[in-house]
N, C-alpha and C positions, 0 to 999 in steps of 0.2 A: 443120536444126532447131536452134532456140536452146537454150541450156543450161537455161533455165527450162522450156521445153516438154518437153525430155528428162526433167527431174525430175518434171514432172506426169504424164508417160506411164508412169513406172516406179513411182510411189508411189500407192497407192490411198487413198481417204478413211479407211479403217480403219487403214492404216499410219500416216497422219498423226496420228490420235488416239493411237496407241501411242507414237509419237515424243514428242509433247507431254507425255504422262503420265510417260514416263521422265525427260524433262528437268525436269519439275516436282519430281520426287523428288530427282534428283541435283544440280540447280543450287540455289544459295542463293535464298531468297525475294526478295532485293533485285534479282535478275536480272529478275524479273517485275514489279518495282515494288510488291511486297507488303510489308506491315509485320507482323511477328509480334507478336501481342498477348499480354501476360503478365497473368495474373489479378491483380486488385487484392488487397492484403493484407486480412486479417480480424483483428478484435480478439477477445481471449479473456480474460474477466475472472476473477480469483481474489481472494478476500479472506482475510486472516489477522489474527487468528484468525477462525474461522467463527461464533463467538458471543462475546459480551462479558459480563463480570461487573464490577460497580463497587460498592465499599463507600464510603458517604458519611455522615459524621456529620450528625445533624439540624441544619438551619439553615445548612449550609455547602455548598460546591461541590466536586465531584470530577471528575477527567478521566481518560480513558484513550485509547488510540490504536488505530485500525483501519488496516491496510495494504491498499490496493487495488492489485493487481498486474495487469499486462497481459502474458500469456504468448503472445499472438498476434503475427502479423507486421505488422498494421496498427495505426493509432492508435486507442486506446480513448477514447471520448468519454463521460464520465459526465454525464448531463443533470441529474440531481437526486439528492439523498439526503434522504429525508423520514421523519417519524415522527408519531405522533398525540398526543404528550405535550408540553405547553407548558413542562415543566421539563427537556426534553432537546433538545440542539442539536448540530449537526455543522459543522465548519469545516476545509477548504472543502466546499461542498455541490455544486459543479459544477466540472469540470476536465477536462483531457486527459492521457493517459498514453501515452508513446511505446512502441513495441515493446520488450518485455523490461524495461520500466521499472516504477516503483511510486510511489504517492502516499500519504503518511501523512495520515490524517484524525483530527482531535482531536474526541473525543466528550465533551461536558460535561454533567454532571448538576447542577442547582441544587436542593438539598434544602430550600431555604427554604419553609416552609409544609407540607412533607411530614411525615407521622407516621412513627414507627418501623415498620419492616416491609419486606417484599420486594415490589418492583414489577417486573412482567414487561412488557417492551415489545419492539419490533422496529423496525429501520430498513429502508426499502425503497430500494435503489440501482437507478436506471434508467440504462441505457447502450445503446450501439450494438452490443453483442454479439448477433449474430443468433441464437445458440443459447440464450443465457441473458440475455435483455434485462433481466430483473428479478431481483435477488438480495436475499433476505431475511436479515438478520442479527439473530438474537435477542439481547436485552439483559436481563440480570438485575441489578437495582439493589437493594442492601440499604442501607436507611437505618438507621443505628445511633444509639445515644444520643450526645448532644452530648459532645465531647471535654472531659475534665476533666484535673486535674493529674496523676492517676495513669494516664491513658490514653496518654500520649505515651511511646514507647519510649526517648526520650532526655531525659526530665525534663519541664520545664514545656511546656505546649502552645504557648508563644510561641517555642520554639526552631525553628531551621532544621535539619531532619534528613532523612536519606535511608536507607532500609532496604536490606539485601541483597535482590536480586530473588528472586522465586519462580517456578518452581523454579530452584535453582542448586546444581549444574551442570544444564545443559539442552541438548537437541538442537533443541528447537523454540522457541516463543514464551516469553518470561519477562516478569514484571511488576515494575516499580519503584514504590515508594510513598514519597512525600516530603511534608513539611509546610512551609508558608510562614507566618511570623508575621503578615504583612500583605501587601497587594497590592504586587507588585513584579515587575520583569523577572527571568526565570530561564532558565538554559540547562542542559540535561541532555545530556551527550554520552558516548560510549563510546570509550575509547582503548586502543591496543595497548601492549605493554610498551616500545616505542620512544618512547612519548609522542605518537604520531600519532592524531588524532581520526578514527575510522573511520566513525562514525555520529552524527548529531544527532537526538536523540529529541524535544526540545522547545526552542524558542527564542522566547519571547514573554512578555508580561505575564500573570500569573495572580493570581487573588484569594487572600486569606488562606485557609488551611485545608489539608486533606489532599488530595493529588492522586495519581492513578495513571497510569502510562505503560507501554504494552507495547512490547517490542522483539522482532522476529522473528528476530534474529540475522543481519541483512543490513547491507551497507554502503550508501553513498549511491545507487549505481546499481541497488540491488535484489538484488545478488548476495550469497550467503551468505559470512560470514566464515570463515576457517580455524579449525579447532579449536584451543583453547589458552586462555591466561589473558588477560583484559582487565580494564579498570577503568572503572567508571561514575563520572562527576564531575558534581556538581550545583553550579552557581555562581550566586550571587545577592548583589548589593549588597556586593561585596568579600569575601564569605564563600564557602567551598567545603566540600563533603562528598564523600568518595570511598569506594566499596565495590568489592570484587573481584567479577569475573564469570568463570565458567568455561564455555566452550562445548565440547560433546562432539562426537566424530566421528559 
């Protein structure tokens, strides 16, 4: 009797099933030509702060920043950021954020033609987050009286100035307020005591007037800075203004 026939005679069909089952568990999948599938990553959107407040003098423009973060393992795709007001805009309004990354969105209010008062609006952020595909961010805009000579904290309204952020010190988000005498390029960054720039809050051309920028206390890759003393520096047309910043543990 051949060796093959001897094996067939001593192993029942049930025994063969058991042998195959054991081999499937003990041997690597590659031994059977199988490929192990790993689940695709998922995106998880977070925004900071969860609501915005902007003070704008009548007839001028004001800006603030919203940080869109992705705390998921996949790529976050923001399809659109929309609102119902023609005096409110966002830039950028569509983008992608890698895992554990963040994107700063500049929110601009044009108070030209708006009367003094409080305007409540909201932004709708549409993304590929399966659990929270639409995020609503409330916005409270206060249009104040036009800036006069006595309204500037540093003298004439034509001055370039930067105020100490509020709150300061802070564990969370803080808001910077600055004034530009005319339309010009401006860069606002945060530096450590060693003179290294750890975060860029704004680097673009802005119109004349008072602007606001939020900082969540994170560096370029979205990670929080260490507690300690920092400095915010506003640079524009060869001029610079510096204020201290204290981050708490």
